[in-house]
C-alpha positions, 0 to 999 in steps of 0.5 A: 500499499502507499505510504502516508508520506507519498500520498499525503502532500498530493492529497493535501494539494488536491484538498486545497484545490477543492477548498479554493474552488469552494471558497471561490464559489462561496465568495461569488455567491456571497458577493452577488447576494450582498450586492442584491440585498444591499440595494434592497436595504438601501431602497427600504431605508430610503423609503422609510426615511421619506415616510418619516419625513412626511409624517413629521411634516403632517404633525407640524401642519396639525400643530400650526393649524391648531393656533393658525401660526407658528408662534402658538404652535405646540411642536413638542409632539413633532420633536418626540416623533422624530426622536423615537426613530433617532432623528432630529428635526427643525421647523421653519416658517414660510420665510425659511426662518427656524421656528424650533429645532431639536437639540442635536439637529445642528450636530448631525451631518447635512448629508442625511437630511430630508426636507418636506413642505408643511401644507395646511389647507392647501397652502404652504405654512412652512418647512420641516428638515429631518436629519437621521443619526447613525443609531436610527434609520440613518444607520440602518442600512450600514448595520444591515450590511455589516450583519450581512457581511458577518453572516456571509463570513461565517457561512464562508468559513463553515463552507471552507471547513466542510470543503476541507474535510470532504476534499481530504477524504476524496483526495485521499481516496483518489491519490492513495491508489495512484500512489500505490500504482506508482510504487508498483510501476517503479518496482517493476521498472527496477526489475521486480517482475512479481510485483502486482497492484492487487485489489485497489480501493478507489474509484472504478476507473482506478480499479480498472487501471490497476486491473489493466496494469496487472494484466500487463504485468502478467502478459510481460511475465508470460513473454519473459518466460517465453523468451527464456524458453526460447533461449533454452530451446534454441540453445538445445536445438542448436547444440545437437547439429553443431555437435554433429557438425563439429564431431563430423568435421574433426573426424574428417580432419583427423582422417578417422572417417573418409569423406564419402557421399553418405558422410557429406550428406549427413553433414549437409542435413545438419547444415539445412537443419540450422538453416531452417531454424535461422529461417524460422526466426527470420520469418517471425521477425519479418511477420512482426514488422509486416505492418511496415512492409505490406504492399497492399493491392486489390486481389482475389482471396480465392486465387491466392488460396488456390495457388497455395493449395496447388503448391502443397498438393503433392505434400498432401498426397504423399501424407495420404491426407485429402485436400478439399477446396471450396473457393468462392471469389472475394476481393480484398485489399492485401499483400498477396505474398503475405496472404500466401504465407498465411494460407501456407502456414495454416495448411501446413499446420493442418497437415502436420496434425492430421493423420493419414486418411483424414481431410483438410478443407480450405474455404474462401468467400464473402461473409456479411461485410467481410471476406472469410478464409477457413481451414478445417481439419479432421486431425487430433485437435487441441485440448481446451487448456492449450487453445488460448496459447497456440498463437504464442511464440515458440509454444508447442503443445503436447500434441506437437511432441515428435512433430517437426517444427519450431512453434512459430507458424501460427504466431506468424499467421497472427502477426500477418492477419493483424497487419491486414486488420483482420481477425482470427478465431479458432475452435477445436475438439480433441480427437475430431479436428480444428477449425481456424477462421480468418476474416479480412476487410473486403476491398472497396469498390 
């Protein structure tokens, strides 16, 4: 598992990123909310101040009406009304001269002043001037804004805390399996081919990644085993002809044996055996690079199959195996030489594992939107446990014991078919035979 020291800094950075996003969202929402609410509050306070000023003007008019002059008017109710909302008032006559003022009127800023005419029976009797203090309606909007910002700051802090806790949990869930996979990859890069990611706890995508990584590691391990077996097999196969050639030449040089035609033919057979091994290795390397070497032209798959079958007809007759053909014309875009190699390998492989008296059927023709090549034999068949591995390099199953070959024929077929963007399908029943189907894209008209 990943150590806390590895995943910790990454998890913290990811958590901080989540917190930053959350705070940015909260800040944006808070700013929009504050701007909207502040505008509403300002409109409300302005309307209340205007209503209060009109109420003071009405009260002053009522006082003037009771005595028909400012001299005998009782303005105490007017001053008390303004004082209850934290405002100070000054009443003036028609000439604009002060009649009466609140004690704190002159100490308040004129910026918070509102004026309203005093009308009595349709005539103007004077003017009231109302100044609002910070403790009353004049400071209501500032108080509301301050309270709003405090609430927003508290909500932002709570959101940041919740975002941090959630982000730490989520980032740990994400970074821990990533760190685990990183350690496993470094270990494999350092030469440990047995290390695996195993069961990873995390999102489904990371579990799929871990599974794909382990499958890749298993595939690499199998390929490494195949390479080791290849080296051992090649060394074993080379040892015998080299030993025979060395012993035969030493015997000729020492004069122990005479250079008779039989002796020279034996040495030549060993040379040919070495040449076949080298040729097999060269064919495999060539097939692996076929995608870079194909010369694609429009050709008839049936013609290519017929040519390969004609060339191998003598070998089938000599082995006592009947070669049947059902060849229907179908155009493909392919390299005819490489297709001939595919068909030759399939027919040769079927011939090796079909006893005398059996048969091999070669078929070509259209199939839905593709071209199909099929080789069916009545040979020994392939056991189910060996079927998935028959295309591996140099793999030779139990049925191949005592049969000549290097185990790369079907590997060459696989590489060439894939180079033509085709597919392979194999079905087999032990004791009844094997069927190999190749599907290729048809040539465009």
